[in-house]
Backbone as JSON, one array per atom type, in Angstrom:
{
  "sequence": "MPYFGYARQDRKAKARDPISAKLVANLLTTAGADRVLTMDLHAPQLQGFFDIPLDHLLGGNILANYFLEKFGDMSDVVVVSPDVGSVSRSRKFAQRLDVPLAIIDKRRPKANVSEIMNIIGDVNNKRVILVDDLIDTGGTIVNAANALMEIGAKEVYACCTHGLLSGPAIDRIKESEIKKLVTLNTIPLDENKRIDKIVSLSVASVFAEAIERIYGDISISSLFTQQD",
  "N": [[0.86, -1.18, 0.0], [1.37, 1.66, -1.18], [0.56, 4.36, -0.68], [-0.91, 5.29, 2.25], [-4.14, 5.75, 2.9], [-6.11, 8.28, 4.52], [-4.2, 9.01, 6.35], [-3.7, 11.47, 7.46], [-5.65, 11.84, 9.31], [-5.03, 11.24, 12.11], [-5.39, 11.86, 14.71], [-7.43, 13.55, 17.18], [-8.14, 16.6, 16.2], [-10.0, 18.47, 16.81], [-13.08, 18.65, 18.7], [-15.16, 15.8, 18.25], [-13.95, 15.0, 15.9], [-13.09, 12.32, 13.71], [-10.86, 9.52, 14.18], [-9.74, 8.4, 11.66], [-7.6, 7.03, 10.54], [-6.94, 4.95, 12.26], [-9.26, 3.41, 12.04], [-9.06, 2.56, 9.35], [-6.74, 1.02, 9.51], [-7.7, -1.04, 11.18], [-9.68, -2.09, 9.49], [-8.14, -3.16, 7.4], [-6.82, -5.24, 8.73], [-9.01, -6.8, 9.58], [-10.0, -7.54, 7.1], [-8.21, -9.45, 6.39], [-5.49, -9.04, 5.93], [-2.09, -9.74, 6.67], [0.28, -8.46, 6.87], [1.67, -5.26, 6.26], [2.98, -3.16, 3.79], [4.12, 0.04, 3.41], [4.65, 3.53, 2.5], [6.34, 6.39, 3.72], [4.57, 7.45, 5.95], [2.27, 9.91, 7.11], [2.5, 10.6, 9.77], [4.8, 9.14, 11.92], [3.92, 7.71, 14.18], [1.68, 6.37, 13.4], [2.29, 3.79, 12.86], [1.85, 2.41, 15.18], [-0.86, 1.99, 15.15], [-1.52, -0.35, 14.03], [-2.23, -3.84, 14.38], [-0.85, -5.78, 13.23], [2.26, -6.73, 11.57], [3.98, -3.9, 10.26], [5.72, -2.35, 7.68], [7.57, 0.46, 7.21], [8.47, 2.12, 4.63], [10.87, 4.34, 3.05], [10.82, 7.26, 1.05], [12.56, 9.3, 0.62], [15.24, 8.97, -0.21], [15.09, 8.33, -2.92], [14.14, 10.71, -4.01], [16.19, 12.46, -3.18], [18.42, 11.42, -4.56], [17.66, 12.03, -7.16], [17.94, 14.84, -7.24], [20.65, 15.11, -6.65], [21.8, 14.03, -8.94], [20.74, 15.75, -10.85], [21.59, 18.37, -10.18], [24.36, 18.24, -9.56], [26.72, 20.18, -8.77], [26.34, 21.27, -5.55], [26.68, 23.58, -4.13], [25.24, 25.97, -3.96], [22.77, 25.32, -3.0], [19.86, 25.06, -0.98], [17.9, 23.36, 1.39], [14.5, 23.61, 2.2], [12.14, 23.6, 4.77], [8.65, 23.49, 4.54], [6.97, 24.0, 6.65], [6.84, 24.01, 10.28], [6.23, 21.47, 11.17], [7.37, 19.76, 9.32], [10.07, 19.77, 9.71], [11.85, 17.79, 10.75], [11.83, 15.82, 8.73], [12.79, 17.35, 6.57], [15.31, 18.07, 7.52], [16.7, 15.62, 7.53], [16.71, 15.19, 4.8], [18.25, 17.35, 3.92], [20.68, 16.66, 5.13], [21.24, 14.37, 3.71], [21.81, 15.48, 1.21], [23.85, 17.08, 1.94], [23.66, 19.87, 2.48], [22.66, 23.23, 3.58], [19.89, 23.98, 5.86], [16.71, 25.58, 5.85], [13.81, 27.14, 7.34], [10.31, 27.55, 7.09], [8.09, 29.46, 8.84], [4.79, 29.32, 9.53], [1.25, 30.05, 9.81], [-1.94, 28.41, 9.87], [-4.98, 29.54, 9.0], [-7.43, 28.21, 8.45], [-8.67, 24.98, 7.31], [-6.77, 23.73, 4.56], [-5.86, 26.24, 3.88], [-3.17, 28.4, 3.96], [-0.85, 30.64, 5.53], [1.96, 32.49, 4.95], [4.47, 33.32, 7.27], [7.13, 33.78, 8.32], [10.57, 33.42, 7.36], [13.15, 31.37, 8.25], [16.51, 31.37, 8.05], [19.05, 31.44, 5.43], [18.29, 32.17, 2.2], [18.9, 33.71, 0.09], [19.72, 34.32, -3.25], [19.93, 31.59, -3.77], [19.52, 28.18, -4.88], [16.61, 26.58, -4.18], [15.14, 23.83, -2.45], [12.08, 22.67, -1.69], [10.65, 20.54, 0.69], [8.28, 18.04, 1.32], [5.94, 15.64, 2.76], [3.54, 15.07, 1.52], [1.53, 16.57, -1.07], [-1.39, 18.27, -1.36], [-3.81, 20.23, -2.04], [-2.02, 22.1, -2.82], [-1.65, 24.65, -1.78], [0.04, 25.34, 0.46], [2.69, 24.71, -0.45], [2.93, 26.23, -2.78], [2.5, 28.88, -1.87], [4.73, 29.03, -0.22], [6.83, 28.77, -2.09], [6.46, 31.08, -3.66], [6.88, 33.06, -1.72], [9.56, 32.61, -1.09], [10.86, 33.27, -3.48], [10.29, 35.97, -3.53], [11.92, 36.98, -1.51], [14.41, 36.65, -2.51], [15.39, 34.15, -3.46], [17.01, 32.12, -5.93], [16.1, 30.02, -7.63], [13.28, 27.85, -7.32], [12.54, 24.64, -6.34], [10.39, 21.83, -5.77], [9.51, 18.97, -3.82], [7.92, 15.82, -3.11], [6.63, 12.87, -1.48], [4.03, 11.82, -1.8], [1.85, 12.72, -4.22], [-1.01, 14.06, -4.12], [-2.46, 16.15, -5.28], [-5.01, 17.55, -5.58], [-8.18, 19.22, -6.36], [-7.57, 22.63, -6.92], [-4.86, 22.29, -7.36], [-3.13, 21.7, -9.63], [-3.46, 23.92, -11.36], [-2.57, 25.93, -9.63], [0.13, 25.19, -9.31], [1.06, 25.43, -11.93], [0.95, 28.2, -12.27], [2.68, 29.12, -10.4], [5.86, 29.97, -8.77], [7.37, 27.72, -8.78], [9.83, 25.76, -10.21], [10.27, 23.04, -10.87], [8.3, 20.3, -9.86], [8.84, 17.49, -8.08], [7.66, 14.31, -7.7], [6.76, 11.15, -6.2], [5.52, 8.01, -7.5], [3.54, 6.92, -5.81], [0.92, 7.49, -5.78], [-1.0, 7.2, -8.62], [-0.43, 9.33, -11.4], [-2.75, 11.21, -12.96], [-3.65, 11.67, -16.45], [-4.46, 14.29, -17.03], [-3.04, 15.68, -15.2], [-0.46, 15.63, -15.89], [1.83, 17.69, -16.38], [4.4, 19.9, -17.71], [5.91, 20.87, -15.6], [5.9, 18.93, -13.64], [7.51, 16.1, -12.37], [7.53, 12.62, -12.24], [8.61, 10.0, -10.25], [9.53, 6.54, -9.97], [8.59, 4.2, -7.43], [8.91, 1.55, -7.48], [11.23, -0.08, -7.37], [12.07, 0.06, -4.71], [9.94, -1.07, -3.25], [9.91, -3.59, -4.46], [12.41, -4.61, -3.67], [12.0, -4.75, -0.9], [9.88, -6.62, -0.74], [11.12, -8.86, -1.86], [13.09, -9.34, 0.08], [11.51, -9.89, 2.34], [10.16, -12.26, 1.61], [12.36, -13.82, 1.26], [13.22, -14.12, 3.77], [15.01, -12.24, 4.81], [16.62, -9.57, 6.5], [15.06, -6.36, 6.46], [15.78, -4.0, 7.49], [17.91, -2.37, 6.74], [16.93, -1.03, 4.55], [15.65, 1.14, 5.56], [17.54, 2.97, 6.18], [19.49, 3.1, 4.24], [21.58, 4.76, 1.83], [21.64, 4.77, -0.9]],
  "CA": [[0.0, 0.0, 0.0], [2.34, 2.76, -1.23], [0.0, 5.51, 0.01], [-1.89, 4.89, 3.25], [-5.2, 6.74, 2.94], [-6.57, 8.81, 5.81], [-3.06, 9.13, 7.26], [-3.73, 12.77, 8.14], [-6.63, 11.8, 10.4], [-4.36, 10.37, 13.09], [-5.66, 12.37, 16.06], [-8.57, 14.47, 17.27], [-7.71, 17.99, 16.17], [-11.06, 19.2, 17.51], [-14.13, 17.77, 19.2], [-15.94, 14.98, 17.31], [-13.15, 14.55, 14.75], [-12.82, 10.88, 13.73], [-9.47, 9.08, 13.97], [-10.01, 7.46, 10.57], [-6.43, 6.21, 10.25], [-7.07, 3.74, 13.07], [-10.32, 2.62, 11.44], [-8.54, 1.92, 8.13], [-5.82, -0.04, 9.98], [-8.54, -2.15, 11.64], [-10.35, -2.69, 8.33], [-7.16, -3.99, 6.68], [-6.6, -6.46, 9.52], [-10.25, -7.59, 9.52], [-10.13, -8.07, 5.74], [-7.34, -10.62, 6.27], [-4.08, -8.71, 5.72], [-1.23, -10.16, 7.79], [1.45, -7.58, 6.88], [1.47, -4.09, 5.4], [4.13, -2.39, 3.3], [3.68, 1.36, 2.99], [5.77, 4.47, 2.36], [6.25, 7.76, 4.25], [3.35, 7.8, 6.68], [2.22, 11.33, 7.48], [3.01, 10.66, 11.14], [5.37, 7.82, 12.2], [3.21, 6.99, 15.22], [0.63, 5.55, 12.8], [2.72, 2.39, 12.9], [1.27, 1.81, 16.37], [-2.28, 1.76, 14.95], [-1.69, -1.67, 13.43], [-2.01, -5.02, 15.2], [-0.06, -6.69, 12.39], [3.52, -6.08, 11.19], [3.94, -2.85, 9.25], [7.04, -1.89, 7.26], [7.43, 1.87, 6.81], [9.56, 2.42, 3.7], [11.18, 5.76, 2.91], [10.99, 7.72, -0.33], [13.48, 10.44, 0.57], [16.47, 8.69, -0.95], [14.8, 8.41, -4.36], [14.07, 12.14, -4.33], [17.52, 13.05, -2.99], [19.28, 10.99, -5.66], [17.27, 12.79, -8.35], [18.53, 16.19, -7.19], [22.1, 14.96, -6.72], [22.14, 13.82, -10.35], [20.31, 16.9, -11.65], [22.34, 19.57, -9.85], [25.82, 18.06, -9.54], [27.29, 21.11, -7.79], [25.29, 21.6, -4.57], [27.2, 24.65, -3.27], [24.28, 27.06, -3.79], [21.46, 24.69, -2.75], [19.34, 25.06, 0.4], [16.64, 22.64, 1.59], [13.59, 24.41, 3.02], [10.94, 22.96, 5.31], [7.53, 24.41, 4.31], [6.36, 24.33, 7.94], [7.59, 23.48, 11.41], [5.96, 20.04, 11.28], [8.18, 18.99, 8.36], [11.49, 20.06, 9.95], [12.62, 16.56, 10.91], [11.96, 15.22, 7.39], [13.64, 18.22, 5.75], [16.68, 18.01, 8.04], [17.28, 14.39, 7.02], [16.91, 15.41, 3.36], [19.41, 18.26, 3.8], [21.88, 15.89, 5.48], [21.51, 13.46, 2.58], [22.41, 16.28, 0.14], [24.95, 17.82, 2.55], [23.4, 21.29, 2.24], [22.01, 23.87, 4.73], [18.45, 23.88, 6.03], [15.95, 26.77, 6.27], [12.48, 26.75, 7.81], [9.24, 28.52, 6.95], [7.16, 29.49, 9.97], [3.49, 29.79, 9.01], [0.06, 29.61, 10.54], [-3.02, 28.02, 8.96], [-6.23, 30.06, 9.55], [-8.45, 27.16, 8.36], [-8.21, 23.83, 6.52], [-6.33, 23.95, 3.18], [-5.47, 27.64, 3.68], [-1.98, 28.67, 4.75], [-0.36, 32.02, 5.44], [3.39, 32.55, 5.24], [4.73, 34.28, 8.33], [8.54, 34.15, 8.46], [11.52, 32.43, 6.83], [14.32, 31.28, 9.12], [17.62, 30.84, 7.29], [19.5, 32.25, 4.29], [17.95, 31.62, 0.88], [19.19, 34.73, -0.91], [20.51, 33.88, -4.39], [20.14, 30.15, -3.64], [18.55, 27.25, -5.44], [15.89, 26.08, -3.0], [14.33, 22.62, -2.59], [11.05, 22.51, -0.67], [10.44, 19.11, 0.93], [7.1, 17.69, 2.13], [5.58, 14.24, 2.55], [2.47, 15.04, 0.52], [0.98, 17.84, -1.54], [-2.81, 18.04, -1.65], [-4.32, 21.31, -2.9], [-0.88, 22.88, -3.29], [-1.59, 25.99, -1.21], [1.22, 25.52, 1.31], [3.94, 24.64, -1.2], [2.94, 27.35, -3.73], [2.74, 30.1, -1.09], [6.12, 28.98, 0.23], [7.69, 29.03, -3.25], [6.33, 32.49, -4.03], [7.52, 33.86, -0.67], [11.01, 32.41, -1.21], [11.32, 34.06, -4.62], [10.16, 37.38, -3.18], [13.02, 37.41, -0.65], [15.69, 36.56, -3.18], [15.83, 32.84, -3.94], [17.32, 32.11, -7.37], [15.16, 29.07, -8.22], [12.59, 27.04, -6.31], [12.07, 23.3, -6.7], [9.62, 21.21, -4.7], [9.42, 17.52, -3.95], [7.1, 15.15, -2.11], [6.41, 11.45, -1.73], [2.66, 11.57, -2.26], [1.27, 13.84, -4.96], [-2.46, 13.96, -4.25], [-2.74, 17.17, -6.3], [-6.46, 17.63, -5.74], [-8.77, 20.54, -6.53], [-6.88, 23.61, -7.75], [-3.41, 22.1, -7.24], [-2.41, 21.77, -10.9], [-3.47, 25.32, -11.8], [-1.7, 26.68, -8.73], [1.53, 24.86, -9.61], [1.34, 26.03, -13.25], [1.09, 29.66, -12.16], [3.57, 29.43, -9.28], [7.29, 30.16, -9.02], [8.03, 26.41, -8.73], [10.41, 25.39, -11.51], [9.93, 21.63, -11.04], [7.77, 19.56, -8.72], [9.22, 16.08, -8.21], [6.84, 13.47, -6.83], [6.87, 9.71, -6.41], [4.27, 7.49, -8.07], [2.73, 6.18, -4.84], [-0.43, 7.74, -6.28], [-0.86, 7.37, -10.07], [-0.63, 10.69, -11.89], [-3.71, 11.21, -14.08], [-3.18, 12.33, -17.67], [-4.71, 15.73, -16.97], [-2.11, 16.27, -14.24], [0.9, 15.47, -16.41], [2.29, 18.95, -16.97], [5.86, 19.94, -17.85], [6.55, 21.19, -14.33], [5.82, 17.81, -12.71], [8.3, 14.9, -12.67], [7.09, 11.5, -11.4], [9.64, 8.96, -10.12], [8.96, 5.25, -9.57], [8.98, 3.58, -6.15], [8.82, 0.1, -7.69], [12.45, -0.79, -6.97], [12.13, -0.01, -3.24], [8.96, -2.07, -2.81], [10.35, -4.9, -4.94], [13.49, -5.04, -2.8], [11.41, -5.11, 0.4], [9.12, -7.86, -0.9], [12.08, -9.95, -2.06], [13.73, -9.64, 1.37], [10.53, -10.49, 3.24], [9.94, -13.65, 1.21], [13.62, -14.54, 1.42], [13.52, -14.12, 5.2], [16.21, -11.4, 4.98], [16.3, -8.32, 7.2], [14.83, -5.2, 5.6], [16.06, -2.79, 8.28], [18.84, -1.5, 6.02], [16.18, -0.21, 3.59], [15.19, 2.34, 6.23], [18.66, 3.88, 6.42], [20.49, 3.09, 3.17], [21.74, 6.04, 1.17], [21.58, 4.65, -2.37]],
  "C": [[0.9, 1.23, 0.0], [1.86, 4.03, -0.52], [-1.09, 5.03, 0.96], [-2.94, 6.0, 3.39], [-5.63, 7.09, 4.36], [-5.44, 8.98, 6.82], [-3.07, 10.45, 8.03], [-4.76, 12.83, 9.27], [-6.12, 10.83, 11.48], [-4.62, 10.8, 14.53], [-6.91, 13.24, 16.01], [-8.06, 15.91, 17.31], [-8.73, 18.89, 16.84], [-12.15, 18.21, 17.89], [-14.89, 17.09, 18.06], [-15.22, 14.65, 16.02], [-12.96, 13.03, 14.83], [-11.32, 10.61, 13.6], [-9.53, 7.97, 12.91], [-8.82, 6.56, 10.25], [-6.47, 4.9, 11.03], [-8.15, 2.83, 12.5], [-9.82, 1.86, 10.21], [-7.57, 0.79, 8.5], [-6.61, -1.25, 10.44], [-9.21, -2.86, 10.48], [-9.39, -3.6, 7.56], [-6.94, -5.31, 7.4], [-7.82, -7.37, 9.44], [-10.44, -8.23, 8.15], [-9.18, -9.24, 5.49], [-5.88, -10.32, 6.01], [-3.27, -9.17, 6.93], [0.08, -9.37, 7.84], [1.2, -6.43, 5.92], [2.81, -3.46, 5.06], [3.6, -1.04, 2.85], [4.88, 2.3, 2.95], [5.41, 5.83, 2.95], [4.87, 8.09, 4.82], [3.41, 9.26, 7.1], [2.75, 11.55, 8.89], [3.53, 9.27, 11.51], [4.61, 7.02, 13.25], [2.05, 6.16, 14.67], [1.0, 4.07, 12.78], [2.11, 1.66, 14.1], [-0.22, 1.54, 16.25], [-2.56, 0.33, 14.47], [-1.41, -2.78, 14.43], [-1.29, -6.11, 14.42], [1.24, -6.0, 12.03], [3.32, -5.04, 10.09], [5.37, -2.4, 8.95], [6.88, -0.51, 6.62], [8.63, 2.25, 5.94], [9.69, 3.92, 3.49], [11.42, 6.14, 1.45], [12.03, 8.81, -0.49], [14.72, 10.19, -0.25], [16.27, 8.75, -2.46], [14.79, 9.87, -4.81], [15.45, 12.8, -4.24], [18.45, 12.68, -4.14], [18.95, 11.72, -6.96], [17.96, 14.15, -8.36], [20.06, 16.13, -7.23], [22.56, 14.8, -8.17], [21.82, 15.06, -11.18], [21.24, 18.1, -11.44], [23.85, 19.4, -9.96], [26.44, 18.92, -8.45], [26.19, 21.58, -6.85], [25.66, 22.81, -3.72], [26.21, 25.78, -3.04], [22.87, 26.55, -3.52], [21.11, 24.77, -1.27], [18.03, 24.26, 0.41], [15.77, 23.47, 2.53], [12.41, 23.55, 3.47], [9.76, 23.91, 5.17], [6.75, 24.77, 5.57], [7.15, 23.65, 9.05], [7.41, 21.98, 11.54], [6.81, 19.17, 10.37], [9.68, 19.15, 8.6], [12.33, 18.79, 10.02], [12.88, 15.9, 9.56], [12.92, 16.04, 6.53], [15.09, 18.18, 6.21], [17.39, 16.75, 7.53], [17.6, 14.53, 5.53], [18.13, 16.3, 3.14], [20.7, 17.54, 4.13], [22.26, 14.95, 4.35], [22.21, 14.21, 1.44], [23.64, 17.05, 0.62], [24.85, 19.31, 2.22], [22.72, 21.89, 3.46], [20.49, 23.68, 4.71], [17.86, 25.24, 6.41], [14.52, 26.31, 6.58], [11.49, 27.89, 7.57], [8.3, 28.37, 8.14], [5.85, 30.09, 9.48], [2.39, 29.4, 9.98], [-1.05, 29.35, 9.52], [-4.35, 28.48, 9.55], [-7.37, 29.03, 9.54], [-7.94, 26.08, 7.42], [-7.92, 24.24, 5.08], [-6.04, 25.41, 2.85], [-4.25, 27.91, 4.55], [-1.52, 30.1, 4.53], [1.11, 32.03, 5.85], [3.66, 33.64, 6.27], [6.2, 34.74, 8.33], [9.41, 33.04, 7.88], [12.8, 32.49, 7.65], [15.45, 30.61, 8.35], [17.92, 31.71, 6.08], [19.17, 31.56, 2.98], [18.28, 32.6, -0.24], [20.15, 34.21, -1.99], [20.85, 32.39, -4.33], [19.12, 29.38, -4.48], [17.91, 26.51, -4.27], [15.12, 24.81, -3.36], [13.36, 22.55, -1.42], [10.71, 21.03, -0.53], [9.2, 18.91, 1.79], [6.77, 16.23, 1.87], [4.46, 14.11, 1.53], [2.04, 16.45, 0.15], [-0.45, 17.56, -1.98], [-3.31, 19.13, -2.58], [-3.22, 22.25, -3.38], [-0.73, 24.25, -2.66], [-0.33, 26.26, -0.42], [2.48, 25.64, 0.47], [4.05, 25.82, -2.18], [3.18, 28.68, -3.0], [4.18, 30.17, -0.62], [7.06, 29.35, -0.91], [7.65, 30.51, -3.64], [7.01, 33.4, -3.01], [9.04, 33.77, -0.78], [11.58, 33.24, -2.36], [11.28, 35.56, -4.3], [11.32, 37.88, -2.32], [14.39, 37.06, -1.24], [16.2, 35.2, -3.59], [16.03, 32.87, -5.46], [16.34, 31.23, -8.14], [14.5, 28.29, -7.09], [12.11, 25.73, -6.94], [11.27, 22.76, -5.52], [9.61, 19.71, -4.92], [8.56, 16.95, -2.82], [7.01, 13.67, -2.46], [5.06, 11.23, -2.38], [2.07, 12.81, -2.94], [-0.24, 13.66, -5.14], [-2.96, 14.92, -5.33], [-4.23, 17.26, -6.62], [-6.92, 19.07, -5.95], [-7.95, 21.45, -7.43], [-5.36, 23.41, -7.83], [-2.66, 22.31, -8.56], [-2.34, 23.21, -11.41], [-2.56, 26.17, -10.93], [-0.23, 26.44, -9.05], [1.94, 25.48, -10.94], [1.7, 27.5, -13.11], [2.1, 30.07, -11.09], [5.0, 29.65, -9.74], [8.06, 28.83, -9.0], [8.53, 26.04, -10.12], [10.11, 23.94, -11.85], [9.35, 21.09, -9.74], [8.06, 18.09, -8.97], [8.42, 15.27, -7.21], [7.09, 12.0, -7.14], [5.51, 9.17, -6.86], [3.51, 6.58, -7.1], [1.25, 6.36, -5.14], [-0.29, 7.99, -7.78], [-1.21, 8.8, -10.49], [-1.54, 10.65, -13.11], [-3.15, 12.0, -15.26], [-3.36, 13.84, -17.61], [-3.81, 16.45, -15.97], [-0.66, 16.19, -14.72], [1.33, 16.74, -17.15], [3.82, 18.97, -16.94], [6.57, 20.18, -16.52], [6.65, 20.0, -13.38], [6.63, 16.61, -13.23], [7.86, 13.8, -11.71], [8.16, 10.41, -11.44], [9.02, 7.68, -9.55], [9.49, 4.78, -8.21], [9.07, 2.06, -6.28], [10.05, -0.64, -7.14], [12.53, -0.95, -5.46], [11.16, -1.06, -2.72], [9.37, -3.47, -3.25], [11.45, -5.47, -4.06], [12.95, -5.5, -1.44], [10.67, -6.43, 0.32], [10.06, -9.06, -1.06], [12.74, -10.35, -0.74], [12.77, -10.33, 2.33], [10.33, -11.97, 2.89], [11.2, -14.49, 1.29], [14.07, -14.63, 2.86], [14.84, -13.4, 5.48], [15.78, -10.1, 5.65], [16.08, -7.18, 6.19], [15.19, -3.9, 6.32], [17.0, -1.84, 7.55], [18.13, -0.62, 5.0], [15.72, 1.1, 4.23], [16.29, 3.38, 6.39], [19.61, 4.0, 5.23], [20.45, 4.39, 2.38], [21.58, 5.95, -0.33], [20.47, 3.71, -2.78]]
}
């Protein structure tokens, strides 16, 4: 299950909110699944929602390798976290590329609406890579990209594991300052979403390696940390 649906409903954000991620985990177990392979859960604690083994694969290395090959010289590259919640993920990505990290501090007035507040770090005259686990309507990532260009970034790229790209996302990305959006194919990219700005990379090799190791009774722990 490359993309675990309802992963964002992992807690009660307000009264009467459902914790749908736990329900989906229970449904999978009741349906007869005895092990789950998934990638980049929205919150790592979701692993505790399952009463069966769950292997949490990582897509960051696929994305990082793409930028290492594309850029070559990384001396003017900065990784930027689009919000405080993504700092841990972005820090690991920056370490993989061996580049500095910057953080965008924002507040969200209501669902699917974000407001840029402050940028912590130096992005002036830099090529910037925005890193997130998923992009839904595109508001957060587009606002971040536009704000970065306004304060002097040279180019803005964005990447994510799960490209939901719902509602106005495609139009927003088309009109934004994002030069390229790199996503993984955990969610198939519809034909009407295949625009020049979007690059889709395959996760097949990572899942194939994990499946082969599981059936060969070989440890898969190295897949969670390997660099290549």
